[in-house]
C-alpha positions, 0 to 999 in steps of 0.5 A, spaced: 036 633 382 042 632 379 045 625 380 052 627 379 058 629 384 065 628 385 066 625 391 073 624 396 074 622 403 079 623 408 086 621 409 090 616 414 087 617 421 090 614 427 084 614 432 085 611 440 087 613 446 095 614 447 096 614 440 100 621 441 105 616 442 106 615 434 107 622 432 114 621 431 113 615 426 107 619 423 112 625 422 118 621 419 113 617 415 111 624 412 118 626 410 120 631 416 126 631 420 125 638 422 118 640 423 114 646 424 110 645 431 104 650 430 099 651 435 096 657 439 099 660 445 094 657 450 095 650 448 103 651 447 103 652 455 099 645 456 103 639 458 099 635 452 103 640 448 110 638 452 108 631 451 107 631 444 114 635 443 117 630 447 115 624 443 118 628 437 124 629 440 125 622 443 124 620 435 130 624 433 125 630 430 128 637 431 122 641 432 121 648 433 114 652 435 110 657 432 104 659 437 102 666 434 096 664 432 089 668 433 083 664 435 080 666 429 087 666 425 088 672 421 093 673 414 099 676 419 099 670 423 100 666 416 105 670 414 109 670 421 108 662 421 111 662 413 117 666 416 118 662 421 118 656 417 123 658 413 128 661 418 127 654 422 129 650 416 123 646 417 121 641 412 114 640 415 108 642 419 105 638 425 099 642 426 097 641 434 091 644 437 084 646 435 081 648 429 085 655 429 092 652 430 090 646 425 087 651 419 093 656 421 098 650 420 095 647 414 095 654 410 102 655 413 105 649 410 101 650 403 103 658 403 111 656 404 112 654 397 108 659 393 110 665 390 103 668 389 099 672 395 094 668 399 088 670 397 090 668 390 088 661 392 081 663 396 076 657 394 073 660 389 072 656 382 079 653 380 083 658 383 087 652 387 090 651 380 094 657 381 098 654 386 105 650 385 103 643 388 111 642 389 111 647 394 106 645 399 109 642 405 107 635 408 102 636 414 101 631 420 095 634 424 093 632 431 086 635 434 086 637 441 078 639 441 072 635 438 069 640 433 072 643 427 074 637 424 080 641 420 084 635 421 081 631 415 080 637 411 083 640 405 082 648 407 083 653 412 079 659 414 083 665 415 080 672 416 082 678 412 084 683 417 083 689 412 076 687 410 074 684 416 072 678 412 073 670 413 076 667 407 077 660 405 084 657 402 083 651 399 088 646 396 087 638 395 094 637 397 093 641 403 090 635 406 094 632 412 098 626 410 096 623 417 091 625 423 093 622 430 085 623 434 087 621 441 081 623 445 086 623 452 088 630 449 081 633 449 080 631 456 082 638 459 078 642 455 074 647 459 067 646 459 065 652 454 070 649 449 067 642 449 060 645 448 062 650 443 067 645 439 061 639 440 056 644 437 060 646 431 061 638 430 053 638 430 053 644 425 057 641 420 053 635 420 046 638 420 048 643 414 051 637 410 046 633 411 041 638 409 045 640 403 042 640 396 046 637 392 047 629 391 052 626 396 049 620 399 055 618 403 056 625 406 049 624 408 050 617 412 056 620 415 053 626 417 047 622 420 051 618 424 055 623 426 049 627 429 047 621 433 054 620 436 054 627 438 046 627 440 048 622 445 055 624 447 055 631 448 051 632 454 055 627 457 062 631 456 059 637 458 057 634 465 063 630 466 070 632 462 074 626 464 068 621 460 073 618 455 069 614 452 064 620 451 070 624 449 072 619 443 066 619 440 065 626 440 072 626 436 069 621 431 063 626 430 067 632 429 071 628 424 065 625 421 062 633 420 068 635 417 068 629 412 061 630 410 061 638 409 065 637 403 058 636 400 055 643 403 055 648 408 050 653 409 046 659 413 049 657 420 056 658 417 054 664 412 051 668 418 056 666 423 063 668 419 061 675 419 060 675 427 066 671 428 070 676 423 067 682 426 067 681 434 072 674 434 067 670 437 068 663 438 066 660 432 062 653 434 059 657 439 056 662 434 054 657 430 050 654 436 046 661 437 044 661 430 042 654 429 035 654 431 034 660 427 036 657 421 033 651 422 026 655 421 028 659 416 030 652 412 024 649 413 020 649 407 026 645 403 028 640 409 022 638 413 022 631 409 029 630 410 028 632 417 023 627 418 028 621 416 033 624 420 029 625 426 027 617 426 034 615 426 036 619 432 030 616 435 026 623 436 018 623 434 016 624 427 016 632 425 020 638 425 017 641 431 020 635 435 027 636 432 027 643 433 025 642 441 031 637 441 036 642 439 033 648 443 033 643 449 041 641 448 042 648 447 039 650 454 042 644 457 049 645 455 049 653 456 049 655 449 046 663 449 039 663 445 041 671 442 046 674 440 046 679 445 051 674 449 056 676 444 055 684 444 053 684 437 051 691 435 045 691 431 048 697 428 052 692 424 046 688 421 046 692 415 054 690 414 053 683 416 047 682 412 051 684 406 057 680 408 053 673 409 050 672 402 057 673 399 061 667 404 063 661 401 058 657 405 052 661 403 051 657 396 050 651 400 044 653 404 037 649 402 033 655 401 036 662 398 040 666 402 040 673 400 041 680 403 034 681 406 033 674 408 040 674 412 037 681 415 031 677 418 035 672 421 040 677 424 034 680 427 031 674 429 037 671 433 038 678 436 031 678 439 030 670 440 024 670 436 024 663 432 
């Protein structure tokens, strides 16, 4: 193994129940007077959004709301957000909501001062150096779900609607200046979203831990994130008002996204084409693919899975670990096959060409080519492990 790496860790995080009250001070501290409040149409109508806007107003900040964000954000959403920011004379972005709103808010803040097209900043090589760093507006992120961890990330996943592919837009300065992690904001999440986002956090921790590069810091964070999710996702699935479990899941989400600077893998590479073509929930799609990818990766991860299983309190071996994942999926209502998403098997050839080209595919511990992708799509379609 090549024992070299470039490691960096997240921004300032204000964690705890009730800390949404500090949003105004955080936005002011980031240099904002007229923030653009980026969210999605559902969250925009919830009391938690009204509370956050009230905190900004009480701090003397004049926020304007932009909520034209799809569940899987598209390029048109970003263009509309940049236009709204410029028209409103905004000087920063408060990204408020789930992963879609957070990703969109970060990319809007990034693109607001750029002259090149957005796709010129895809996470390929050193393309991020093409950006004008002075044109990146400050961001404060407030997650209202516990899964994506986008609040501690330096990228946003945006769908190119012309090609139906998901692309990662990256820049180190896309990292929010401050994150407000208030678990009280997640209490009203529907069970489906609670489970889907929680499984997304598990997918992030799993793929980071099993990634083939050397990053022991990420490994440790991923392992503890998995422990928190293992113990608390069933609790919040049963009782959405369990604020302690909500807090632990919010931590697990941030930990997964912190860890996956090391790697993501085939779970995401297979999930992204499905999401781009069928607009499925990202975390729930990851959850469907999870056991099939674990079986595919078994030759490369068996030693590490023994260590991880021991930390999680599981019996030794690959099978007990896989059984835990399968049991958790069944207990929380995750579909076992792609049939739940009405995915057309006739699209598998197209998707099996898309998956190896996804930016996450290179982090998989086993090589993911078109043939392997096709086998995995077929396995997930019929439920064959």
